[in-house]
DRENMAR-308993 format. One line per 4 residues: their letters; for each residue x, z, y of C-alpha. Coordinates in nm, 4 decimals, always signed. Layout:
BEGIN
a	X Z Y ~ ... $
This chain:
BEGIN
maqy	+1.2779 -0.5558 +0.7447 ~ +1.1568 -0.8734 +0.9129 ~ +1.2650 -1.0856 +0.6177 ~ +1.0391 -0.8802 +0.3907 $
aaqp	+0.7404 -0.9024 +0.6222 ~ +0.7748 -1.2819 +0.6276 ~ +0.6884 -1.2843 +0.2553 ~ +0.4866 -0.9626 +0.2265 $
edit	+0.4981 -0.9102 -0.1483 ~ +0.8721 -0.8559 -0.1047 ~ +0.7811 -0.5359 +0.0790 ~ +0.6468 -0.3962 -0.2485 $
wqaa	+0.9370 -0.4910 -0.4698 ~ +1.2255 -0.4561 -0.2238 ~ +1.1622 -0.3019 +0.1188 ~ +0.9477 -0.0166 -0.0119 $
riie	+1.2293 +0.0886 -0.2440 ~ +1.4723 +0.0904 +0.0504 ~ +1.2268 +0.2943 +0.2562 ~ +1.1524 +0.5357 -0.0284 $
mpli	+1.5163 +0.6229 -0.1042 ~ +1.5590 +0.8746 +0.1800 ~ +1.2328 +1.0462 +0.0859 ~ +1.3601 +1.0956 -0.2673 $
afql	+1.6997 +1.2030 -0.1336 ~ +1.5270 +1.4695 +0.0764 ~ +1.3381 +1.5938 -0.2281 ~ +1.6655 +1.6207 -0.4190 $
tgeq	+1.8794 +1.7749 -0.1450 ~ +1.6480 +1.9317 +0.1120 ~ +1.8547 +1.7687 +0.3871 ~ +1.6205 +1.6917 +0.6736 $
ayld	+1.8323 +1.3998 +0.7941 ~ +1.6858 +1.2037 +0.5037 ~ +1.3340 +1.2524 +0.6398 ~ +1.4525 +1.1198 +0.9739 $
efva	+1.5973 +0.8171 +0.7970 ~ +1.2669 +0.7619 +0.6171 ~ +1.0875 +0.7719 +0.9530 ~ +1.3335 +0.5265 +1.1084 $
rtdt	+1.2983 +0.2785 +0.8219 ~ +0.9218 +0.3176 +0.8044 ~ +0.8772 +0.2753 +1.1778 ~ +1.0857 -0.0423 +1.1665 $
llal	+0.8511 -0.1902 +0.9074 ~ +0.5359 -0.0605 +1.0765 ~ +0.6454 -0.2300 +1.3985 ~ +0.5954 -0.5587 +1.2131 $
lted	+0.2283 -0.4906 +1.1361 ~ -0.0149 -0.7363 +1.2874 ~ -0.3930 -0.7586 +1.2740 ~ -0.6263 -1.0241 +1.1437 $
adgh	-0.9335 -1.1449 +1.3332 ~ -1.1300 -0.8443 +1.2046 ~ -0.8688 -0.5976 +1.3269 ~ -0.7280 -0.5159 +0.9820 $
pgwy	-0.3583 -0.4251 +0.9943 ~ -0.1210 -0.5928 +0.7539 ~ +0.1967 -0.7865 +0.7103 ~ +0.0659 -1.1412 +0.7226 $
glpl	+0.3171 -1.3838 +0.5816 ~ +0.3653 -1.6423 +0.3130 ~ +0.2714 -1.5490 -0.0414 ~ +0.5227 -1.5974 -0.3186 $
elfr	+0.5612 -1.9669 -0.4022 ~ +0.3578 -1.9309 -0.7219 ~ +0.0597 -1.7971 -0.5251 ~ +0.0597 -2.0404 -0.2322 $
npeh	-0.2459 -2.2531 -0.1895 ~ -0.1223 -2.6144 -0.2134 ~ -0.3862 -2.7198 +0.0386 ~ -0.2512 -2.4663 +0.2910 $
pdep	+0.1077 -2.3886 +0.1828 ~ +0.2070 -2.2484 +0.5221 ~ -0.0980 -2.0270 +0.5697 ~ -0.0040 -1.6604 +0.6082 $
vdvi	-0.1851 -1.4127 +0.3865 ~ -0.2185 -1.0403 +0.3454 ~ -0.1091 -0.8946 +0.0112 ~ -0.3119 -0.6225 -0.1596 $
itsl	-0.0237 -0.4679 -0.3488 ~ +0.1853 -0.4429 -0.0328 ~ -0.0932 -0.2584 +0.1452 ~ -0.1347 -0.0170 -0.1443 $
tmag	+0.2384 +0.0382 -0.1864 ~ +0.2895 +0.1233 +0.1782 ~ -0.0262 +0.3353 +0.1973 ~ +0.1097 +0.5369 -0.0928 $
llad	+0.4477 +0.5836 +0.0729 ~ +0.2920 +0.6931 +0.4009 ~ +0.0752 +0.9457 +0.2185 ~ +0.3707 +1.0632 +0.0084 $
falv	+0.5658 +1.1341 +0.3263 ~ +0.2850 +1.3565 +0.4532 ~ +0.2752 +1.5398 +0.1200 ~ +0.6513 +1.5910 +0.0981 $
vrea	+0.6681 +1.7175 +0.4552 ~ +0.3753 +1.9507 +0.3923 ~ +0.5358 +2.0907 +0.0760 ~ +0.8610 +2.1489 +0.2642 $
glea	+0.6848 +2.3395 +0.5415 ~ +0.7906 +2.0808 +0.7991 ~ +0.4441 +1.9591 +0.8903 ~ +0.4721 +2.0790 +1.2506 $
eyaa	+0.8031 +1.8991 +1.3027 ~ +0.6638 +1.5708 +1.1732 ~ +0.3079 +1.6074 +1.3033 ~ +0.3350 +1.2977 +1.5231 $
qier	+0.4415 +1.0820 +1.2297 ~ +0.1703 +1.2198 +1.0021 ~ -0.0937 +1.1646 +1.2701 ~ +0.0234 +0.8061 +1.3013 $
ylpi	+0.0913 +0.7274 +0.9354 ~ -0.2255 +0.8530 +0.7678 ~ -0.4709 +0.6416 +0.9710 ~ -0.2526 +0.3389 +0.9006 $
aral	-0.2474 +0.4239 +0.5294 ~ -0.6251 +0.4546 +0.5258 ~ -0.6685 +0.1247 +0.7097 ~ -0.4321 -0.0505 +0.4679 $
vdkw	-0.6500 +0.0592 +0.1746 ~ -0.9951 +0.0449 +0.3312 ~ -0.9642 -0.3148 +0.4499 ~ -0.9691 -0.4353 +0.0890 $
darg	-1.3067 -0.2673 +0.0386 ~ -1.4339 -0.4348 +0.3534 ~ -1.3124 -0.7694 +0.2212 ~ -1.4765 -0.7170 -0.1183 $
nyrv	-1.1536 -0.7016 -0.3180 ~ -1.2236 -0.3611 -0.4726 ~ -1.4831 -0.4031 -0.7464 ~ -1.6615 -0.1395 -0.9493 $
lpgg	-1.7207 -0.2773 -1.2970 ~ -2.0604 -0.2431 -1.4648 ~ -1.9103 -0.1116 -1.7896 ~ -1.6961 +0.1495 -1.6172 $
gavy	-1.3809 +0.1462 -1.4158 ~ -1.2866 -0.0595 -1.1154 ~ -1.0347 -0.3258 -1.0255 ~ -0.8712 -0.4857 -0.7281 $
ithe	-0.8916 -0.8623 -0.7331 ~ -0.6740 -1.1194 -0.5639 ~ -0.8166 -1.2870 -0.2580 ~ -0.9483 -1.6343 -0.1958 $
rlap	-0.6644 -1.7533 +0.0260 ~ -0.4232 -1.7822 -0.2649 ~ -0.3708 -2.0821 -0.4904 ~ -0.7002 -2.1697 -0.6643 $
lkah	-0.5742 -2.0587 -1.0064 ~ -0.4564 -1.7251 -0.8622 ~ -0.7529 -1.6386 -0.6400 ~ -1.0260 -1.3937 -0.7433 $
ltqp	-0.8333 -1.2622 -1.0437 ~ -0.8028 -0.9030 -1.1541 ~ -0.4721 -0.7562 -1.0463 ~ -0.2409 -0.6973 -1.3446 $
hnkh	-0.1919 -0.3483 -1.4848 ~ +0.1454 -0.2890 -1.3213 ~ -0.0157 -0.3473 -0.9830 ~ -0.3161 -0.1333 -1.0709 $
siav	-0.0808 +0.1518 -1.1536 ~ +0.0605 +0.1245 -0.8010 ~ -0.2960 +0.1376 -0.6692 ~ -0.3808 +0.4451 -0.8771 $
fala	-0.0754 +0.6354 -0.7520 ~ -0.1379 +0.5324 -0.3910 ~ -0.5018 +0.6397 -0.4075 ~ -0.4073 +0.9761 -0.5583 $
slye	-0.1503 +1.0381 -0.2841 ~ -0.3931 +0.9326 -0.0148 ~ -0.6537 +1.1712 -0.1515 ~ -0.4048 +1.4585 -0.1616 $
atgd	-0.2868 +1.3841 +0.1920 ~ -0.6309 +1.3361 +0.3489 ~ -0.8760 +1.5198 +0.1234 ~ -1.1041 +1.2150 +0.1387 $
eryi	-1.3016 +1.2082 -0.1869 ~ -1.3404 +0.8287 -0.1762 ~ -0.9773 +0.7876 -0.2708 ~ -0.9846 +1.0178 -0.5710 $
errw	-1.3027 +0.8491 -0.6919 ~ -1.1321 +0.5090 -0.6699 ~ -0.8256 +0.6519 -0.8406 ~ -1.0293 +0.7774 -1.1359 $
rgse	-1.2223 +0.4548 -1.1655 ~ -0.9010 +0.2541 -1.1519 ~ -0.7286 +0.4663 -1.4143 ~ -1.0413 +0.4567 -1.6316 $
rass	-1.0182 +0.0785 -1.6338 ~ -0.6450 +0.0808 -1.7036 ~ -0.6766 +0.3243 -1.9932 ~ -0.9684 +0.1365 -2.1494 $
aa	-0.7656 -0.1849 -2.1462 ~ -0.4605 -0.0274 -2.3087 $
């Protein structure tokens, strides 16, 4: 997992799929060993979390080459889509375990995972990267530490769909209305652009 954390967007497109496989396998088979494998893989990746100066957890590494700031090509960054992807997976685990009636057996993981999931999402609000649009909807924008032509842009629709699913899962897992409100605003924007 360390190779993915070194370039954090790879967590979204590669590591998260590896982590998610046992969760899906459990849903298909009901074999609890798959949940244990999910926990092992997830914990390996979570062990690589670090914090920025403000205490926000993330996988701080190099952005994809296309997004690197030429003035600071070796500067590590946090990646919005990675945070949202992993927040969604952590929330999905809590939901799957709850549906299976195994909440007591995995209580320690749920108690650990959900605060991390919330922190991974909430930090982008604190940084100003979640924007409610005057005409309706909301978007996540890229951050200022990327290449000048890539900074402060609206995330593309494929990434917003990841955000919408993550926010819905986080709402279902926590009951926190903020997440469902963001989910509806995000999907409102996506559907109006289609």
